[in-house]
PAZA-756150 format. One record per atom (N, C-alpha, C): residue in three letters; x, y, z. Coordinates in steps of 0.02 Angstrom, whole numbers, plus 50000, padded with zeros to 5 digits. Layout:
ALAXYZ/...
END
This chain:
MET490735265948213/MET490785261048160/MET490585254148186/GLU490345249948142/GLU490035243748162/GLU490535238848193/ASN491145238348166/ASN491625233448191/ASN492175236648233/GLU492025242348263/GLU492545245948299/GLU492825241848357/ASN492375238748397/ASN492625234948455/ASN493055229048434/VAL492875225848380/VAL493265220148356/VAL493955222348335/ILE493985227848300/ILE494625230348276/ILE495075232248334/LEU494795235448385/LEU495205237548441/LEU495425231648483/ASP495005226448487/ASP495195220548525/ASP495775216848493/ASN495835217348427/ASN496365213948390/ASN496835218948357/ILE497015224048393/ILE497395229448363/ILE498085227248338/ASP498375222148372/ASP499035219848351/ASP499025216848281/ASP498435214148262/ASP498395211148195/ASP498395216448141/PHE498235222548159/PHE498175227848108/PHE498755232848111/LEU499175232248162/LEU499745236748165/LEU500245234848110/PRO500455239448069/PRO500935237848016/PRO501635236848044/ILE502055233048007/ILE502755232348027/ILE503095239048022/PRO503465241348074/PRO503775247948072/PRO504235248648011/GLY504175254247978/GLY504595255547919/GLY504625262947907/ALA504835264947847/ALA504895272047832/ALA504215275547836/GLU503695271647819/GLU503025274747820/GLU502805276647890/SER503115273347942/SER502925274948010/SER503095282048029/VAL503585284847997/VAL503805291648014/VAL503285296747993/VAL502945295447938/VAL502475300447911/VAL501755298847927/THR501625293547967/THR500945291747985/THR500755294948051/SER500165297748056/SER499945300948118/SER499915295848174/PRO500165297348234/PRO500185292448288/PRO499485290648314/ASN498995294748299/ASN498325293548324/ASN497875290248273/VAL498145288248216/VAL497725285648163/VAL498015279248136/LEU497585274148128/LEU497775267948095/LEU497485267848026/THR497895266347976/THR497665266247907/THR497585259147884/THR496985257447861/THR496845250647836/THR496995250247763/GLU496955244147735/GLU497095243247665/GLU496595246847621/LYS495985248347649/LYS495485251847611/LYS495505259247622/GLU496075261647650/GLU496175268747663/GLU495665271547712/GLU495375267047756/GLU494925269447808/GLU495335271247869/THR495135276347905/THR495485278547966/THR495065277248026/ILE495405274948081/ILE495045273348143/ILE495375277148199/ASP495005281148236/ASP495275284948292/ASP495365280448352/ILE495965280548382/ILE496075276648444/ILE495765280348502/ASP495395276748545/ASP495055280248599/ASP495545282948650/GLU495325287448692/GLU495745290848740/GLU496045286048791/ASP495655280748810/ASP495905276048860/ASP496515272248833/PHE496465270448771/PHE497035266848740/PHE497645271448735/LYS497525277748719/LYS498065282548716/LYS498405283248784/ASP498005283548837/ASP498295284248903/ASP498725278248922/LYS498475272248902/LYS498865266148917/LYS499535266348881/LEU499525268548818/LEU500155268948781/LEU500625273848813/GLU500355279648833/GLU500785284748864/GLU501075282448930/ASP500715277948965/ASP500965275349029/ASP501525270249018/VAL501455266448965/VAL501925261148952/VAL502575263748923/ILE502535268448876/ILE503125270948840/ILE503665273648886/PRO503485278048935/PRO504015280648980/PRO504365275049019/SER503985270049042/SER504295264549080/SER504775260649037/LEU504585259548973/LEU505025256048927/LEU505665260048914/ASN505565266548904/ASN506155270848893/ASN506615270848954/SER506315271049014/SER506705271149074/SER507105264749082/GLU506775259049067/GLU507115252549072/GLU507685252049021/GLU507565254648960/GLU508075254548908/GLU508675258648928/GLU508545264648956/GLU509095268948977/GLU509495265749034/GLU509145262249079/GLU509485258949135/GLU509935253349110/ASN509685249449061/ASN510085243949033/ASN510695246648996/GLU510585252248960/GLU511135255248923/GLU511675257748971/GLU511465260649027/GLU511945263149076/GLU512335257449107/LYS511975251849121/LYS512315245949148/LYS512835243349100/PHE512655243349035/PHE513115240948983/PHE513735245248980/LYS513625251848983/LYS514185256448981/LYS514645255349040/THR514345254549100/THR514735253549161/THR515135247049156/SER514795241849131/SER515125235349124/SER515705235849074/ALA515585239349018/ALA516105240148967/ALA516705243948995/LYS516545249149033/LYS517085253149062/LYS517495248849109/GLY517155244649148/GLY517495240349195/GLY517965235549160/LYS517725232849103/LYS518145228149065/LYS518755231549037/ILE518645237549009/ILE519205241348980/ILE519715243049034/LYS519455245049091/LYS519905246849145/LYS520305240849168/ASN519965235049174/ASN520315228949193/ASN520855227149142/ASN520675227649077/ASN521165226349025/ASN521775230949031/ALA521645237249043/ALA522175242149049/ALA522635240349108/ASP522335238249164/ASP522735236449222/ASP523175230349208/VAL522885225349173/VAL523265219349157/VAL523845220949112/PHE523715224649058/PHE524235226349010/PHE524765230949042/LYS524545235349085/LYS525025239849119/LYS525495235749163/SER525225230549195/SER525635226149237/SER526145222449194/LEU525935220149135/LEU526395216549090/LEU526935221249064/ILE526745227549051/ILE527235232449028/ILE527745234049082/ASP527505234849145/ASP527945236349200/ASP528445230649213/LYS528235224449199/LYS528665218649210/LYS529135217449150/GLY529055221449098/GLY529485220649040/GLY529275215048994/LEU528675212349004/LEU528435206948962/LEU528075209548900/LEU527915215848899/LEU527565218848843/LEU527865225648829/ILE527965227148766/ILE528255233648746/ILE527695238248724/PRO527615244048755/PRO527065248548737/PRO527215252448673/PHE526695255648646/PHE526785260048588/PHE527135266448612/ASP527435269948565/ASP527795276048583/ASP527355282248581/ASP526685281348574/ASP526245287248574/ASP526045288848646/ASP525655294248653/ASP525455296648719/ASP524745294748737/LYS524455290148699/LYS523755288148711/LYS523715284048775/PRO523305286048823/PRO523245282348886/PRO522975275248874/LEU523215270548913/LEU522985263648905/LEU522235262948918/GLU521965267148962/GLU521245266848978/GLU520805268548917/GLU521095271948867/GLU520705273848808/GLU520815268948750/TYR521195263648761/TYR521325258848707/TYR520695254948689/THR520575254148625/THR520025250148601/THR520265242948590/GLU519795238648573/GLU519975231648560/GLU520475231248502/LYS520385235548452/LYS520845235648395/LYS521535237848417/ASP521585242548463/ASP522235244748489/ASP522605239048524/TRP522225235148565/TRP522545229548599/TRP522795224348549/GLU522385222848499/GLU522595217948449/GLU523225220248413/GLU523245226648395/GLU523825229348360/GLU524445229148404/LEU524355230548469/LEU524915230548516/LEU525205223448523/ILE524765218548531/ILE524985211648539/ILE525335209248475/LYS525045210648417/LYS525345208648354/LYS526035211848345/SER526095218248362/SER526735221648356/SER527255218648402/ASN527045216548462/ASN527505213448509/ASN527755206748484/PHE527305202748454/PHE527515196448425/PHE528035197548370/GLU527895202448326/GLU528365203948272/GLU529035206348299/GLU529015210448352/GLU529635213048381/GLU530045207348413/LYS529695202748447/LYS530045197048478/LYS530365192648425/GLU530005191548370/GLU530275187448316/GLU530885190748285/LYS530855197348277/LYS531425201048250/LYS532025200548297/GLU531915201248361/GLU532455200748410/GLU532765193748409/LEU532345188648402/LEU532595181848400/LEU533035180648339/GLN532805183248281/GLN533205182448220/GLN533865186048226/GLU533855192048254/GLU534485195748263/GLU534955192248311/LYS534675189248364/LYS535085185548412/LYS535405179548380/ILE535015175848339/ILE535285169948305/ILE535845172048257/GLN535725177348219/GLN536235179748172/GLN536865181948208/THR536775185448264/THR537355187848302/THR537765181948329/GLU537415177048359/GLU537765171248387/GLU538125167348332/PHE537795166648275/PHE538105163048219/PHE538725166748194/PHE538675173448190/PHE539225177548166/PHE539825177048213/GLU539685177448279/GLU540225177348328/GLU540555170448332/ALA540205165248311/ALA540485158448312/ALA540945157148253/LEU540935161448203/LEU541355160548144/LEU542075162548159/PRO542555159548122/PRO543245161948128/PRO543295169248109/LYS543815172548133/LYS543875179748122/LYS543895181448048/GLU544235177248008/GLU544285178647936/GLU543605178347902/LEU543195173447921/LEU542525172847893/LEU542065178447918/GLN542175180747978/GLN541785186448004/GLN541895192547959/MET542535193747942/MET542685199547900/MET542385198647830/ALA542435192447803/ALA542145191147737/ALA541385191947738/THR541065189447791/THR540335189947798/THR540125197247802/LYS540475201147843/LYS540305208247849/LYS540395211847783/TYR540925210047747/TYR541055213047681/TYR540475211847634/VAL540215205547633/VAL539655203847588/VAL539015207247611/LEU538875207347676/LEU538265210447702/LEU538255217947688/ASP538835221047684/ASP538865228147668/ASP538835229547594/GLY538735224247554/GLY538645225147483/GLY539265224047441/GLY539805221347472/GLY540415220147435/GLY540325214847381/THR540615215947323/THR540535211247267/THR541195208147244/ASP541775210947263/ASP542415208247242/ASP542615202647290/LEU542265197047284/LEU542395191547331/LEU543075188447318/GLN543275188047255/GLN543925185047240/GLN544485189147272/GLY544455195747265/GLY544955200047295/GLY544955199447371/MET544345198947400/MET544285198447472/MET544585191947498/PHE544415186347466/PHE544675179947489/PHE545415179147473/ARG545655182447421/ARG546375182347406/ARG546755185847463/ALA546495191547485/ALA546815195047540/ALA546795191047604/LEU546225187647616/LEU546165183447675/LEU546655177547672/ALA546715174647612/ALA547175169047604/ALA547895171147616/GLN548085176847590/GLN548765179347601/GLN548895180747675/THR548395183447708/THR548465184747779/THR548565178347818/GLU548175173247799/GLU548235166747833/GLU548905163547819/GLN549145164147757/GLN549805161447740/GLN550365164747780/VAL550315171347787/VAL550815175047825/VAL550805172847898/LYS550195171747926/LYS550145169647995/LYS550465162848006/GLN550435158647954/GLN550715151947960/GLN551485151847959/LEU551785157247935/LEU552515157647934/LEU552785158248005/ASP553315154648018/ASP553625154348085/ASP554305157748083/ALA554365162948121/ALA555005166748122/ALA555575162748152/GLU555415157348188/GLU555935153148218/GLU556155147548171/ASN555805146848116/ASN555985141748067/ASN556425144748013/PRO557055142448006/PRO557515145347956/PRO557245145047885/GLU556825140047870/GLU556555139447802/GLU556055144947787/HIS555795148247838/HIS555295153447828/HIS555585160447828/HIS556225161147847/HIS556515167847855/HIS556485171847790/GLU556695168747735/GLU556705172347671/GLU556005174447650/HIS555505170147660/HIS554815171847641/HIS554545177747682/ILE554705177647747/ILE554465183047790/ILE554775189747769/VAL555435189747759/VAL555775195947741/VAL555525198547673/ARG555465193947625/ARG555245196047558/ARG554525198947561/ALA554085195747597/ALA553395198047602/ALA553365204947636/TYR553785205947686/TYR553795212347721/TYR554035217947676/LEU554585216647639/LEU554865221847595/LEU554375223647539/TYR554025218547512/TYR553525219947461/TYR552955224147490/ALA552735222347550/ALA552175225847582/ALA552355233147597/LYS552995234347613/LYS553215241147630/LYS553395245147568/GLY553405241847509/GLY553595245447448/GLY554325247347448/PHE554745242647469/PHE555455243947476/PHE555775246147410/GLY555575243147355/GLY555855244747290/GLY555625239747238/THR556025239347185/THR555855234647132/THR556005227547155/GLN555785222647115/GLN555905215647131/GLN556665214247135/GLU557045217047090/GLU557765216147088/GLU558095218947151/GLN557875224947172/GLN558155227947232/GLN557995223847294/ILE557385221247297/ILE557185217147355/ILE557605210747358/GLU557715207447301/GLU558105201247301/GLU558835202647319/GLU559105208147298/GLU559785210047316/GLU559855211147391/GLN559335214347421/GLN559355215547493/GLN559315209047532/ILE558885204447509/ILE558825197947543/ILE559485194147539/GLU559805194247481/GLU560445190847473/GLU560985193847518/GLU560985200447524/GLU561475203847567/GLU561385201847639/TRP560755201847664/TRP560635199947734/TRP560775192547745/SER560665188547694/SER560815181347700/SER561565180247708/GLU561965183747668/GLU562695183247673/GLU562955185647740/MET562585190247770/MET562785193047835/MET562465189147893/ASN562105183647877/ASN561765179647929/ASN561275183847970/MET560945188247935/MET560465192647969/MET559735191147951/LEU559615186147910/LEU558915184747889/LEU558485182647949/GLY558745178647993/GLY558365176448052/GLY558165182348096/LYS558665186748107/LYS558525192648148/LYS558005197048115/LYS558075198148050/LYS557595202348013/LYS556895199048012/ALA556875192548005/ALA556235189048003/ALA555855189848069/ARG556225188948125/ARG555905189748191/ARG555695196948202/GLN556075201648174/GLN555915208748181/GLN555305210648139/PHE555255207848079/PHE554725209748032/PHE554065205948042/LYS554105199948073/LYS553505195648075/LYS552905198848109/PRO552955201748169/PRO552365204848200/PRO552075210548158/ALA552515214748131/ALA552285220248090/ALA551955217748026/LEU552235212147998/LEU551945209347937/LEU551245206647949/ASP551145203248006/ASP550475200748023/ASP549975206548028/GLU550185211848062/GLU549735217648070/GLU549575220948003/MET550085221247961/MET549985224547896/MET549485220747853/HIS549545214047850/HIS549085210047809/HIS548375210247837/GLU548325210047903/GLU547655210447933/GLU547355217347921/GLU547785222347922/GLU547545229247909/GLU547295229947838/ILE547605226447791/ILE547385226747721/ILE546665224147716/VAL546535218547750/VAL545855215747749/VAL545375220447783/GLN545585223147840/GLN545145227747877/GLN544985233947836/GLN545475236247798/GLN545355242047755/GLN544825240647702/GLN544855234547674/GLN544355232647625/GLN543655232347656/VAL543615229447715/VAL542975229047750/VAL542725236047769/LYS543175240247794/LYS542985247047813/LYS542775251147753/LYS543125250247697/LYS542955253847636/LYS542255252047613/GLN542095245447617/GLN541425243347596/GLN540895245847644/GLU541065246147709/GLU540585248647759/GLU540435256047746/GLU540945259947731/GLU540845267047715/GLU540445267847651/TYR540575263447603/TYR540185263547541/TYR539445262247554/LYS539305257447599/LYS538615255847616/LYS538275261847649/LYS538625265047695/LYS538345270947729/LYS538195276547678/ALA538645277347630/ALA538545282447579/ALA537935280847536/MET537855274347520/MET537275272247480/MET536625273347518/ILE536625271947584/ILE536035273047625/ILE535855280447627/ALA536365284647635/ALA536255291947636/ALA535975294347569/LYS536255291647515/LYS536005293547448/LYS535285291447438/ARG535115285447462/ARG534435282947454/ARG533945287247494/GLU534135289047555/GLU533705293347596/GLU533605300047562/ALA534145302847535/ALA534085309247500/ALA533645308547439/TYR533715303047404/TYR533305301847344/TYR532565301547362/ILE532395297847415/ILE531695297147436/ILE531415303947456/ASN531805307747495/ASN531575314347518/ASN531485319147459/ASN531935318947411/ASN531875323347353/ASN531275321547309/VAL531145315047301/VAL530555312847263/VAL529925315347297/ALA529905314647364/ALA529315316847401/ALA529215324447394/ASP529755328247397/ASP529705335547390/ASP529455337547321/VAL529675333847269/VAL529465335447201/VAL528715333947191/LEU528495328147217/LEU527805325947205/LEU527295329647248/LYS527485331747308/LYS526995334747353/LYS526755341647329/THR527095344547279/THR526855350847251/THR526215349747210/GLY526085343547190/GLY525485342047151/GLY525525344347079/GLU526135345147054/GLU526215347546986/GLU526875344946957/LEU526845342746895/LEU527445340446859/LEU527475343746791/GLY527985347746780/GLY528065351046715/GLY527465355446697/GLY527155358446748/GLY526575362646735/GLY525915358946730/VAL525935352246738/VAL525325348146734/VAL525125346146804/LYS524495347246822/LYS524235345446888/LYS524185337946894/ILE524355335246953/ILE524275328046967/ILE523885327247032/ASP523425322447033/ASP523015321347092/ASP523385317047143/SER523085316147202/SER523415312547256/SER523525305147239/LYS523065302347200/LYS523135295247181/LYS523755294247138/ARG523855298747090/ARG524445298247047/ARG525085299947086/GLN525035304647133/GLN525615306147176/GLN525845299947212/LYS525375296347242/LYS525535290347280/LYS525845285047235/MET525555284047176/MET525805278947130/MET526525280547109/LEU526645286747090/LEU527315288747068/LEU527825287947124/PHE527635289947185/PHE528105289447241/PHE528285282147255/GLU527775277847258/GLU527905270747273/GLU528325267447219/GLU528165268847155/GLU528515265447101/GLU529215268247089/MET529345274347114/MET530015277147107/MET530475275347165/THR530185273647223/THR530585272647283/THR530625265447307/THR530225260947277/THR530245253947298/THR530525249647242/THR530955244947261/THR531275240447212/THR530945233547218/LYS530335233147193/LYS529965226747199/LYS529975222747134/TYR530375224947086/TYR530435221247023/TYR531145218647016/GLN531235213746971/GLN531885210846960/GLN532125212446889/SER532725214946885/SER532995216646819/SER533265210446784/MET533485211346723/MET533745205646685/MET534385202946716/THR534735206946754/THR535355204746787/THR535215201246853/GLY534575201146873/GLY534395198046936/GLY534375202746995/ARG534555208946985/ARG534575213747039/ARG533905217347045/PRO533715219547104/PRO533065223047112/PRO533075229947078/THR532495231847055/THR532425238347022/THR531725241147033/ASN531625247447016/ASN530965250447023/ASN530595249946956/LEU529995252946954/LEU529585252246894/LEU529915255646833/LEU530265261146845/LEU530605264546790/LEU531115259946757/GLY531515256746798/GLY532015252046771/GLY531685246146735/LYS531145243646764/LYS530795237946733/LYS530515239946665/LEU530195245746660/LEU529895247846597/LEU530425249246544/LEU530985252146563/LEU531525253346516/LEU531785246746486/GLU531835241646529/GLU532055235146504/GLU531515231946460/ASP530885232146483/ASP530345228846446/ASP530265231946376/TYR530285238646373/TYR530175241946308/TYR530785241446262/GLN531365239646289/GLN531955238646247/GLN532055231346228/PHE531965226746277/PHE532145219746265/PHE531575214946278/GLY530975217446292/GLY530415213046307/GLY530095210046245/ASP529555206246257/ASP529195203046201/ASP528835208146157/LYS528635213746187/LYS528295218946148/LYS528675225546156/PRO529225226246121/PRO529635232346128/PRO529275238446101/ARG529425244246131/ARG529155250746109/ARG529735255646102/TYR530075255246044/TYR530645259546034/TYR530445266846027/ASP529825268046006/ASP529595274946001/ASP529555278146071/LEU529305274246120/LEU529275276946188/LEU529965277746218/ILE530415273046204/ILE531105273546229/ILE531445279746201/ALA531345280946135/ALA531645286846104/ALA531345293246133/GLU530695293246145/GLU530355299146173/GLU530605300446245/ALA530665295046284/ALA530915295746352/ALA531635298246353/LEU532045295746306/LEU532745298046302/LEU532775305446284/TRP532355307546237/TRP532325314646218/TRP532145318946278/LEU531635316746316/LEU531415320546376/LEU531975320846427/LEU532315315246440/LEU532835315146491/LEU533455318946469/ALA533625318546403/ALA534235321846379/ALA534135329346369/GLU533555331246341/GLU533415338346326/GLU532705340046347/PRO532585340646413/PRO531895341746437/PRO531585348146410/ASP531965353646405/ASP531685359946381/ASP531485359446307/SER531915356346267/SER531775355546196/SER531165351146185/TYR531105345746225/TYR530545341146218/TYR529885344646236/ARG529885348246292/ARG529265351646313/ARG529055357046263/GLU529545360646236/GLU529395365746186/GLU529075362646124/ALA529335356846104/ALA529055353446046/ALA528335351246058/ILE528205348646118/ILE527525346546135/ILE527055352546137/MET527285358146165/MET526875364146168/MET526735366746098/GLN527235366246053/GLN527135368545985/GLN526615364245949/VAL526615357745962/VAL526095353445933/VAL525405355545957/ALA525355357146022/ALA524715359346050/ALA524495366046019/ARG524985370646009/ARG524815377145979/ARG524585376245906/ASN524935371845869/ASN524735370645799/ASN524045367645795/LYS523885363245842/LYS523235360145842/LYS522685365245856/THR522835369645903/THR522355374945920/THR522255379645861/THR522805381445828/THR522765385845770/THR522355382645714/ASP522475376245701/ASP522095372645649/ASP521345372645665/GLU521175371645728/GLU520465371545747/GLU520155378445738/ILE520515383745756/ILE520255390445748/ILE520165392145674/THR520665390245634/THR520625391545561/THR520035387845531/ARG519935381745552/ARG519375377745526/ARG518705380945544/LYS518645383345605/LYS518025386545626/LYS517885393045587/LEU518435397045578/LEU518345403245541/LEU518145401945469/LYS518455396945438/LYS518285395245369/LYS517565392945363/THR517345389045413/THR516655386645412/THR516165392445419/GLU516325397245463/GLU515895403145472/GLU515875407345408/GLN516455408145375/GLN516475412045313/GLN516075408645258/ASP516135402045253/ASP515745398445202/ASP515005399145214/ASN514805398745277/ASN514095399545293/ASN513845406545277/LYS514275411445291/LYS514085418345278/LYS514035419645203/ALA514505416845165/ALA514495417745092/ALA513885414445062/ALA513715408645087/ALA513125405045061/ALA512495409045075/THR512465412245131/THR511875416345148/THR511835422545105/THR512415425645089/THR512425431845050/THR512245430544977/ASN512495425044949/ASN512385423644877/ASN511725420244863/ALA511355418444910/ALA510715415144898/ALA510215420044870/PRO509795418244817/PRO509295422744789/PRO508765424644841/GLU508555431044833/GLU508075433644882/GLU507405430144871/SER507145427344921/SER506515423644916/SER505925428344929/LYS505415427644887/LYS504815431844895/LYS504345428444943/PRO504015432444983/PRO503535429445030/PRO502955426244993/GLU502765420545011/GLU502225416744979/GLU501545420044995/LYS501165420944942/LYS500505424044950/LYS500005418744972/ARG499705419845029/ARG499245415045056/ARG498525417345045/THR498085412645031/THR497365414245021/THR496955409445062/ILE496335411445072/ILE495875407145109/ILE495195407245074/LYS494885401745069/LYS494255401145033/LYS493695404445071/ARG493335408545036/ARG492785412045068/ARG492185407245075/GLN491895407445130/GLN491295403245141/GLN490675407645138/SER490235405945091/SER489625409945081/SER489135408445138/ARG488805413945160/ARG488325413045213/ARG487655410545186/ASN487545411745120/ASN486905409645090/ASN487065405945026/ILE486885399745024/ILE487055395844966/ILE486695398144903/PHE486165402044911/PHE485815404444853/PHE486055411544835/GLU486505414244873/GLU486735421044860/GLU487225421144801/ARG487135426044756/ARG487555426344696/ARG488035432044702/
END
């Protein structure tokens, strides 16, 4: 070709930018805009073949160096973090993954988790120190509230009575009658009249002081025990509530993991939604207490801006009589299916009747004009 030398001297100007078309283009052919093909000479091919292996070799060497360098960095990181863990400055994960295999994301997650754990420990330490600094009576009241106790008036009344009893002095004659009366009431000695008669009898016998000194230690213990019983009762109630909640969560999970509710298949997305909305209390009820989505919807549809009493009634029917409700729904579906079948049969019968009663049509007689071969032919 006439311009072959020029083209080969400026081959870079004609090489296309690598793209998808490079995969299907012959390596020995350059395609011009005019769809002309130019064969690359053998010398140029040899030069390319000499250069490509060296480039590949250099690329592989650089890649190997990068891998070695990366491994070195990871190993160094593992050694540093292992040293921090051994010194107790860092808390490791509880899995069995070797530190040498940790990725950058693993290290970030580990550091973040340690910060969160340290913050949690600090908060717990502050709360503990604050709690221990409180008077004993307030400690019991605080524990009662933290365990979910709501009868604060009753709790503080018991604390107040305990404090009043502690203030009574068995060596003070003015306190003798109060101590004896409080003890007899606490022990359930009898009616108010019987207790007053007993106090009067001991007073006449000059025995109130002796009885007061005898009853005072036991009376202090009894009143403190009353408060402790209230705190313990609330603590046991809290444990029972925690156990019930755990059982509730486990039972919900068992029901949903079957992938079916009332014979209706549910996908994983709906399973997850139902589980989260049934087990998390991220909404606030009208009373200010936390509730789940079921509680929120029941309130909204009864007392919200857009009530739906039809849905509330339907939900109540389902909850009160699940078998009756499902049977009614199935009956609606059966009736609908029956109506559709009846409609189709009637349509087919009407079509058949129309075809039978239609008059028999005669085939149309067709003709074609004869063309004469001789215009003078008669």
